[in-house]
C-alpha positions, 0 to 999 in steps of 0.5 A: 335885760336879756333877750328871750333867745337867752333864757332857758326854759323850765317846763313842769311835766310832772303830777298826776293828773287827778283832775283829769281822771279818767283820761290822764290814768293812762296818757299823761296830760302833757301828752293830751292831744291839742290843735296848735299852728305849725310854722305855715300857720295850718293847725295840726293835732299834736301833744300839748308838750310838743305845742309848748316846746315848739312856741319856745323854739319859735321865740329862740330858745334852745335849752329846755328842761322838762321835769317829769315824773316817774310815770312819764316815760311817754313824754321822754319817748316823744322827744326821742327821734325814732329813725327806724320808725321814720324810715318805716314811713318814708318806705310806705310813702307816708312819712308827714313833713311835721314829724321830720320838722320836729325831730330836726328841732329836737335835734337842734336843741338842747333837751334836758330830762329831770326825774322827780322821784315823787310828786311833792308839788310845783315848787319842788319841780321848780327846784329839780332845775337848781343844780343845773341852771345858775341864771334867771330862766323860764318857767312853764307849768300851772304857774308859768313865770320867770323865775329870777335864780337868786330868788331860789338861791337866797332862800333855798326854796321856790317862792311862797306862791309856788309852794303854797298854790297862791294865785299869780299875777303874770304881769309881775316880775316876768323879767327880773334881774339876778 
């Protein structure tokens, strides 16, 4: 079995967030603020997708593939270090160390954004990584789980429970061999 740090992560961040309206009308649900611990155990307010990314890094994963929809540019912007903004904050003496640390995590990671042109569901989002990932990978999203590469390669589509929104037992098939 592969070590956790050897996996790539596919993070689905598509969908329209209709269950979270009106909040998700202007802000992608993945950018909603949550309280999450930093490396020192202190609770900090950060976007949900950042907390997921940092948790993956904490266990050693360095390659993340974000599947985003056309209206999710905010997520890509968040993961693009803004050096001009950093210099501005620093000149005002207001540079939070958490932002510098987050940017360093971004710089030392392999981050790829995959565009899902239209919201065709979770299974379609999983398939977006098919041309780029030829091995087992960790999947994070509404039905988060490990997906063995052979299940997608053999059938040409995502597993049935991902296409039909069937309930998922997270204890089954978490670490399958290809």
